[in-house]
ROVOPA-544243 format. One record per residue (C-alpha): residue in one letter; x, y, z. Coordinates in steps of 0.5 Angstrom, whole numbers, padded with zeros to 4 digits, always signed. Each point is the difference from the previous one (the first is absolute). Last residue first. Example, Ala and Ser with C-alpha at 12.3 -4.5 7.8 and 13.67 -1.06 7.14 Angstrom:
s+0027-0002+0014
a-0002-0007+0002
***
This chain:
m-0002-0075-0010
e+0005-0004-0004
e-0004-0006+0001
g-0006+0003-0003
e+0004+0003-0005
g+0002-0007-0003
r+0006-0004+0002
g+0004+0000-0007
e+0001+0008+0001
r+0005-0002+0006
p+0004-0005-0004
h+0002+0005-0005
l+0007-0003-0003
k-0002-0006+0002
r-0007+0000-0003
w+0003+0002-0007
l+0005-0005+0000
t-0006-0006+0001
m-0004+0004-0005
r+0006-0001-0005
s+0001-0007+0001
i+0006-0003+0004
g+0007-0003-0002
l+0004+0006+0002
r+0003+0001-0007
s-0007-0001-0003
a-0003+0005+0005
a+0006+0006-0002
k-0001-0001-0007
g-0008+0001+0001
l+0002+0006+0005
d+0004+0003-0006
d+0004+0006+0005
g+0007-0001-0004
c+0000-0008+0002
a+0006+0001+0004
e-0004+0006+0004
i-0006-0005+0001
a+0004-0006+0002
q+0003+0005+0005
r-0006+0002+0003
i-0003-0007+0001
f+0007-0002+0004
r-0001+0006+0004
a-0008-0002+0002
e+0002-0007+0001
e+0005+0003+0005
r-0004+0004+0003
a-0006-0005+0001
l+0005-0005+0003
h+0002+0006+0005
e-0007+0001+0002
r-0002-0007+0001
l+0006-0002+0004
t-0002+0006+0005
v+0004+0007+0000
p+0005+0004+0004
e+0000+0007-0003
g+0004+0001-0007
g+0003+0007+0000
y+0005-0002-0005
e+0000-0007-0002
k+0005-0005+0001
q+0001+0002+0007
g+0006+0003+0005
a-0004+0007+0000
e+0006+0004-0002
q+0003-0005-0005
v-0007+0000-0003
s+0000+0008+0000
v+0007+0000-0003
e-0002-0005-0006
w-0006+0005-0001
i+0004+0006+0000
r+0005-0003-0005
a-0006-0003-0004
l-0003+0007+0000
l+0006+0004-0003
g+0000-0006-0006
a-0007+0002-0001
w+0001+0007+0000
d+0006+0000-0005
d+0001+0007-0002
v+0000+0003+0006
q+0005+0007+0001
r+0003+0004+0005
m-0002-0005+0006
h-0002+0003+0006
n-0008+0000-0002
a+0001-0007-0003
v+0001-0003+0007
i-0005+0004+0004
a-0005-0002-0006
l+0002-0007+0000
r-0001-0001+0007
e-0007+0003+0000
m-0002-0004-0006
i+0002-0006+0004
s-0004+0002+0006
l-0006+0002-0004
l+0000-0008-0003
e+0001-0003+0007
r-0006+0004+0003
i-0004-0001-0007
n+0000-0008+0001
g+0005-0003+0005
p+0000-0006-0004
w+0002+0004-0006
t+0000-0006-0005
h+0006+0003-0004
r+0000-0002-0008
l-0005+0007-0001
l+0005+0004+0003
p+0006-0003-0003
p-0003+0001-0007
r-0003+0007+0001
l+0006+0004+0002
q+0003+0001-0006
r-0006+0002-0005
r-0004+0003+0005
l+0005+0005+0002
e+0002+0002-0007
e-0007+0001-0002
d-0001+0004+0006
p+0005+0005-0002
p+0006+0000+0005
p-0001+0003+0007
n+0005+0006+0002
d-0001+0001+0008
l-0004-0007+0000
h-0005+0000+0006
a-0007+0001-0004
e+0003-0003-0007
l+0002-0006+0005
y-0007-0001+0003
t-0004+0001-0006
v+0005-0005-0003
a+0000-0006+0005
l-0008+0001+0001
e-0002+0000-0007
m+0005-0006-0002
i-0002-0005+0006
d-0008+0002-0001
e+0000-0004-0007
p+0002-0006+0004
r-0006-0001+0004
e+0000-0006+0003
r+0007+0001+0002
l-0002+0006+0004
p-0004-0004+0004
p-0008+0001+0000
v-0003+0004+0005
y-0007-0004+0002
l-0006+0004+0002
s-0005-0003+0005
l-0007+0002+0003
v-0003-0003+0005
n+0006-0003+0002
i+0001+0003+0007
r-0006-0004+0003
y+0001-0006-0004
f+0007+0000+0003
l-0002+0001+0007
d-0005-0006+0000
a+0005-0004-0003
r+0005+0001+0006
f+0007+0000-0003
r+0006-0005+0003
g-0005-0006-0001
e+0004-0003-0005
e-0006+0000-0005
v-0001+0008+0002
l+0008+0001-0001
s-0002-0003-0007
r-0005+0004-0001
l+0004+0007+0002
d+0005-0002-0006
q+0005+0005+0003
h+0002+0007-0003
t-0005+0004+0004
a-0004+0006+0000
c-0006+0002+0004
l-0005+0006-0001
v-0005+0002+0006
r-0004+0006-0001
v-0002+0003+0007
d-0005+0003+0004
l+0000-0002+0007
h-0003+0000+0007
i+0004-0001+0006
v-0003-0004+0005
q+0003+0002+0007
t+0002-0006+0005
g+0008+0001-0001
g+0006-0004+0001
v+0002+0000-0007
r-0005+0004-0004
v-0007-0002-0001
l-0002+0000-0007
e-0006+0001-0005
r-0002-0001-0007
e-0004-0006+0002
q+0003-0005-0006
l+0007+0003-0001
v+0001+0001+0007
r-0002-0007+0002
l+0005-0003-0006
l+0005+0004+0003
r+0000-0003+0007
g-0001-0007-0003
q+0007+0001-0005
l+0003+0003+0006
p+0001-0007+0004
l+0002-0003-0007
p+0006+0005-0001
l+0000+0005-0006
d+0005-0003-0005
g-0005-0001-0006
i-0002+0008+0001
e+0006+0002-0003
d-0002+0007-0001
l-0006+0002+0004
f-0003+0007-0003
l-0005+0004+0004
t-0004+0005-0004
g-0004+0006+0003
t-0005+0002+0005
h+0003-0003+0005
a+0008-0002-0002
l+0003+0003+0007
e-0005-0005+0004
f+0002-0006-0005
m+0007+0002+0001
g+0000+0000+0008
a-0002+0006+0004
k+0005+0000+0007
g-0001+0000+0007
q+0000+0007+0004
r+0006-0003+0005
r+0003-0003-0006
a+0001-0008+0001
g+0007-0002+0002
t-0002-0006+0004
f-0007-0002-0002
a-0007+0003-0001
g+0001+0005+0005
e-0003+0005-0004
e-0004-0002-0006
y+0002-0004-0006
g+0000+0001-0008
f-0003-0005-0004
l+0005-0001-0006
e+0006+0002+0004
s-0002-0003+0006
e-0001-0007-0003
l+0007+0000-0004
l+0004+0002+0006
g+0001-0007+0002
e+0000-0003-0007
p+0006+0005-0002
i-0002+0005-0005
s+0003-0001-0007
a-0004-0006-0003
c-0007+0004+0001
n+0002+0006-0004
v-0005+0005+0002
a-0002+0006-0004
v-0005+0005+0002
f-0003+0005-0006
p-0004+0005+0004
k-0006+0004-0003
d+0001+0004-0006
a-0001-0005-0005
r-0005-0004+0004
e-0005+0001-0006
s+0004-0004-0004
a+0006+0001-0005
a+0006+0001+0004
h-0002-0006+0004
i+0000-0004-0006
s+0006+0003-0002
q+0004-0001+0007
a-0003-0008+0000
f+0003-0001-0007
l+0007+0003+0001
e+0000-0004+0007
k+0000-0006-0005
g+0005+0003-0004
t+0003-0007-0003
g+0006+0000+0004
s-0002-0006+0005
e-0004-0005-0004
g-0008+0001-0001
c-0007+0001+0004
i-0003+0006+0001
l-0006-0002+0005
l-0006+0005+0000
s-0005+0001+0006
a-0007+0004-0003
n-0001+0007+0000
t-0001+0002-0008
s+0002+0005-0005
a+0007-0002+0001
y-0001-0007-0003
l-0002+0003-0006
r+0006+0004-0001
g+0004-0007+0002
i-0004-0004-0006
e+0002+0006-0004
k+0008-0001+0002
l+0000-0008-0001
h-0003+0001-0007
q+0006+0005-0001
m+0005-0005+0003
s-0003-0006-0004
p+0001+0005-0006
s+0007+0000+0002
c+0003+0007-0002
t+0001+0003+0007
c+0001+0006+0005
i-0004-0001+0006
d+0001+0008+0002
e-0006+0002-0003
f-0004-0005+0004
s+0002+0003+0007
y+0006+0001+0004
r+0003+0004+0006
t-0006-0002+0005
t-0001+0004+0007
f+0000-0002+0007
g+0007-0004+0000
k+0001+0003+0007
a+0006+0004-0003
k-0004+0002-0006
l-0005+0004+0005
s+0004+0004+0005
t+0006+0000-0004
r-0003+0002-0007
l-0005+0005+0003
k+0007+0003+0003
e+0003+0000-0006
e-0005+0003-0004
a-0001+0006+0005
r+0007+0001-0001
s+0000+0000-0007
i-0006+0005+0000
r+0003+0005+0004
r+0007+0000-0004
a-0004+0001-0006
d-0003+0006+0003
s-0007+0001-0002
f-0004+0003-0006
s-0007+0001-0002
c-0002+0004-0006
v-0007+0002-0001
t-0002+0002-0007
g-0004+0005-0004
m-0006+0001-0004
s+0000-0006-0004
r-0006-0001-0004
g-0005-0006+0001
q-0006+0004+0003
f+0005+0003+0005
l+0007-0004+0001
i+0005+0002+0005
p+0006-0005-0003
i+0004-0004+0005
r+0008+0001+0001
n+0004-0005+0004
i+0007+0002+0002
v+0006-0004+0004
l+0005+0006+0002
t+0007+0000+0001
t+0002+0006+0003
g+0006+0004-0002
r-0004+0006-0002
i-0004-0004-0004
t+0002-0008-0002
q-0005-0003-0004
i-0004-0007+0001
r-0006-0001-0004
g-0004-0005+0004
h-0007+0001-0003
e-0004+0003-0005
p-0007+0001-0001
e-0002+0002-0007
q-0001+0007-0004
a+0005+0003+0005
t+0002+0007-0001
v+0007+0002-0001
h+0001-0005-0006
d+0003+0004-0005
p+0007+0000+0003
p+0000-0006+0004
f-0001+0001+0007
a+0004+0001+0007
g+0006+0003-0003
p-0001+0007+0004
m-0006-0001+0006
i-0001+0007+0002
s+0002+0004-0007
r-0004-0006-0004
v-0006+0001+0004
h-0001+0007-0003
r-0001+0005+0006
g-0006+0002+0003
t+0001-0003+0006
a+0007-0002+0001
k+0003+0007+0004
k-0006+0000+0005
r+0001-0008+0001
s+0007+0001+0001
c+0005-0004-0003
k+0005-0005+0002
l-0003-0006-0004
l-0001-0005+0005
s-0002+0005+0006
e-0005+0004-0004
a-0003-0006-0003
a-0001-0003+0008
p-0003+0007+0001
n-0005-0001-0005
v+0000+0004-0007
l-0006+0002-0004
n-0001+0005-0006
v+0006-0002-0005
q-0001+0002-0007
g+0001-0005-0005
r-0004+0002-0005
a-0006-0005+0001
d+0000+0002+0008
y+0005-0002+0005
a+0000-0004+0007
v+0006-0002+0004
i+0000-0005+0006
g+0006-0002+0004
e-0001-0007+0003
e+0000+0001+0008
v-0008+0001+0000
a-0002+0004+0006
n+0000+0007-0003
l-0003-0002-0006
i-0006-0003+0004
a+0000+0006+0004
e-0001+0004-0006
l-0005-0004-0003
r-0004+0000+0006
a+0000+0008+0001
v-0001+0000-0008
r-0006-0004+0001
q-0003+0004+0006
r+0001+0006-0004
e-0004-0003-0005
t-0005-0001+0004
r+0000+0006+0004
r-0001+0003-0007
a-0005-0004-0003
h-0004+0002+0007
a+0001+0007-0001
v-0002+0000-0007
n-0006-0003+0001
v-0002+0004+0006
a+0002+0006-0004
e-0005-0002-0006
f-0006+0000+0006
l+0003+0006+0003
t-0001+0004-0007
r-0007-0003-0002
r-0003+0001+0007
a+0003+0007+0000
s-0001+0002-0007
i-0008-0002+0001
e+0000+0003+0007
g+0002+0007-0002
d+0006+0003-0004
v-0001+0008-0001
i-0001+0002-0007
e+0001+0008+0000
l-0005+0004-0004
t+0002+0007-0002
a-0003+0006-0004
f+0006+0003-0003
g+0002+0007+0002
r+0008-0001-0001
d+0001-0001+0008
d-0006-0005+0000
a+0005-0004-0005
w+0006+0001+0004
q-0004-0003+0006
c-0003-0006-0004
i+0007-0001-0002
l+0003-0001+0008
n-0006-0003+0003
g+0000-0006-0004
r-0005-0004-0005
a-0003+0005-0005
v-0006+0003-0003
f+0000+0007-0004
l-0008+0001-0002
d-0003+0005-0005
v+0006+0000-0004
d+0003+0005-0006
a-0001+0006+0004
p+0004-0003+0005
s+0006+0000-0005
l+0005-0006+0000
q+0007+0001-0003
m+0002+0002+0008
l-0003-0007+0002
k+0004-0003-0005
l+0007+0003+0003
r-0002-0001+0007
m-0001-0007-0001
q+0006-0001-0004
n+0004+0003+0005
r-0002-0004+0005
t+0002-0006-0004
t-0005-0006-0003
y-0006+0003-0003
l-0006-0001-0003
y-0006+0004-0003
e-0006-0003-0001
s-0006+0004-0003
i-0007-0002+0002
e-0006+0003-0004
m-0006-0002+0004
g-0007-0003-0001
l+0001-0004+0006
v+0000-0007-0003
q+0004+0002-0006
g+0005+0003+0005
v+0001-0006+0004
r+0001-0004-0007
q+0006+0005-0001
l+0003-0002+0006
g-0001-0008-0001
p+0008-0001+0001
l+0004+0006+0004
p+0006+0002-0005
l+0006-0001+0004
g+0005+0004+0005
y-0003+0005+0004
r-0007+0003-0002
f-0003+0007-0002
f-0008+0000-0002
a-0002+0006-0003
v-0008+0000-0001
k-0004+0003-0005
r-0007+0000+0001
v-0003+0001+0007
r-0006+0001+0003
g-0004-0006-0003
a+0004-0005+0004
y+0003+0004+0005
p-0002-0005+0006
q+0003-0006-0004
l+0007+0002-0001
v+0003-0003+0007
q-0004-0006-0001
l+0002-0001-0007
v+0008+0002+0001
d+0000-0006+0006
w-0004-0005-0006
a+0006+0002-0005
s+0005-0003+0005
l+0005+0004+0004
d+0006-0002+0004
i+0003-0001+0006
p+0007-0003-0002
v+0003-0005+0004
v+0008+0001+0001
p+0004-0007+0001
i+0006+0002+0006
s+0007+0001-0004
t-0001+0007+0001
h+0003+0006-0003
a-0003+0000-0007
k-0006-0003+0002
v-0002+0006+0004
v+0001+0005-0005
d-0004-0004-0005
v-0006-0001+0005
t+0000+0008+0001
v-0002+0002-0006
g-0006-0003+0001
r-0002-0004+0006
s+0003-0004+0005
l+0000-0006+0004
v+0006-0004+0003
v+0001-0007+0002
d+0003-0005+0005
c+0002+0006+0005
s+0005-0001+0006
d+0005-0006-0002
p+0000+0003-0007
s+0002+0007+0002
l-0002+0006-0002
r+0005+0006+0001
k+0001+0001-0007
a-0007+0000-0001
l-0001+0006+0005
e+0005+0004-0003
v-0003-0001-0007
a-0007+0002+0002
e+0003+0006+0004
d+0002+0002-0007
f-0006-0001-0004
v-0006-0001+0004
a-0001-0001+0008
d-0006-0001+0005
v+0002-0007+0003
f-0006-0005+0002
h+0002-0007+0003
l-0004-0006-0002
h+0000-0006+0004
c-0005-0005-0003
n-0006-0004+0003
l-0003+0001-0006
e-0007+0003+0003
r+0005+0005+0004
a+0004+0002-0007
v-0007+0001-0003
q-0002+0005+0006
r+0007+0003+0000
f-0001+0001-0008
v-0007+0003+0001
a+0003+0005+0005
a+0006+0002-0004
d-0005+0002-0006
v+0006+0001-0004
g+0003+0006-0004
k-0001+0005+0006
y+0005-0004+0004
p+0006+0001-0005
g+0003-0007-0002
i+0004-0005+0003
l-0004-0006+0003
t+0004-0005+0004
m-0001-0008+0001
q+0002-0005+0005
f-0003-0007-0001
e-0001-0005+0006
s-0007+0003+0000
a-0001-0003-0007
s+0000-0007+0003
p+0005-0005-0003
m-0002-0004-0006
***
């Protein structure tokens, strides 16, 4: 709390009504700066108008002058008031000599006055007035013969009473009044100074923010407008204050919901030619809305800022685009895989994601990062197969100035450093050259690295996720992948099954894509009925990537046709063209091993047999010459391995 010496106080009133010496003495004790002005009525009004909040924290006055001053200044006014104890002290010398007392007082009745009369054996009649004329009228109605003593506070009324022949006693404010009033004045001055400082800070904040701010009460009456709002709304603060918010923000709110009951974000509205993004937050007090704060920004500025942020971060691949909610699936095994992924997101252990190309391994990697405690930190993805071997080391671990010909003068941070505190995703880890595998192992074990050509040890806090479409165990057996590195990155593992092992997702992904990209999509049931047979017959060697590529072509062609009745026929024609363009029997297929090719042909043959038997697995097994259990295992090859192998 500021010391009292910082506060400037002005006492307005007649010198004769207060003990100025006592007030000055108490003010010195409290370290107050107290300025006395001998003025009443019109003089007090003129003085009040000239007072500045910067030079006066609080005004002291008494009687009628209190209301006169209050009406002409914004500075708080503390009244110098009486108490029953003050009256008792004044009248005590007259006990036994005075019986009837007329007590004139401005404003409200004095508590405890009748008790004072009982103690002193006096009959005290209280006369209240609120104006100068009322004071004179009541005095004129009273006869000097009816009272023994006229008591009042104020030089003017006592002078009038004396002129009419009353025995008068003027109450002069002394030490008790001075201490009580000045203590209250210090508290008021402190509260006033604190409030003015708070308002000044708020004003500075409102003036500094680029967002427009408008606040209004529960009736919609505007009471605050900042400079940014003036500019965006093309309306001055003076003109807007006191008006209904609808008049300065036309069309911004629903008819019956001007005052927000719940926070609302992102409302878009064009006002006076400017498109604004508007947020509304209720002002709550004791559970009730007392008004609303409305903030808004020019949509063009938000768009520019978003584009700048996207360019600076996403261009470097430092953020994720997908989460678990983006993994659309109807497959129970994939649902289970998503739950395991969420569990893995809660740890910092290394993770190996296996699966064929196009199954969504990076989608899982991004989702795990987005669900982890590192979600707001960098996500750096590196495809080990796409970077030339000669550059891969410097890209991963960085380099110092002069490390090699063409090195940057300041050196360059590697992907590990860029991913510090976040996640590094090493895709196609099976293609990492053997010489770099040893260095990667050391970084994973020690959580530190040295740049190429450098000597300084750089400590790291990075979670590493790896992915591969290859069988790393076979590569280890062949000596093409280090066993110690395999066990280091395979602390946790996920296997993302190919599309042919989760046929329930084929139709879901295809129909969802078509419904989102067709200009006039047919009924969901019609698409499923016509497309189910050809889509389920295909083995999808390119997995989701191949499926969505075909669906994209189908949507483009269909959108340029007047009407499509035969969706299966259109798909067949598109497929035929795609196969011709690819120069191979199956569109989208990538070079595969003999084992993979035979497995796909076997799966195709089994699907055709099941379709021919009307989806009756028992008949299909008999037709194929195998048991029903064998057929089931061939349809669900991964499920037969057990959870331990999958994980």
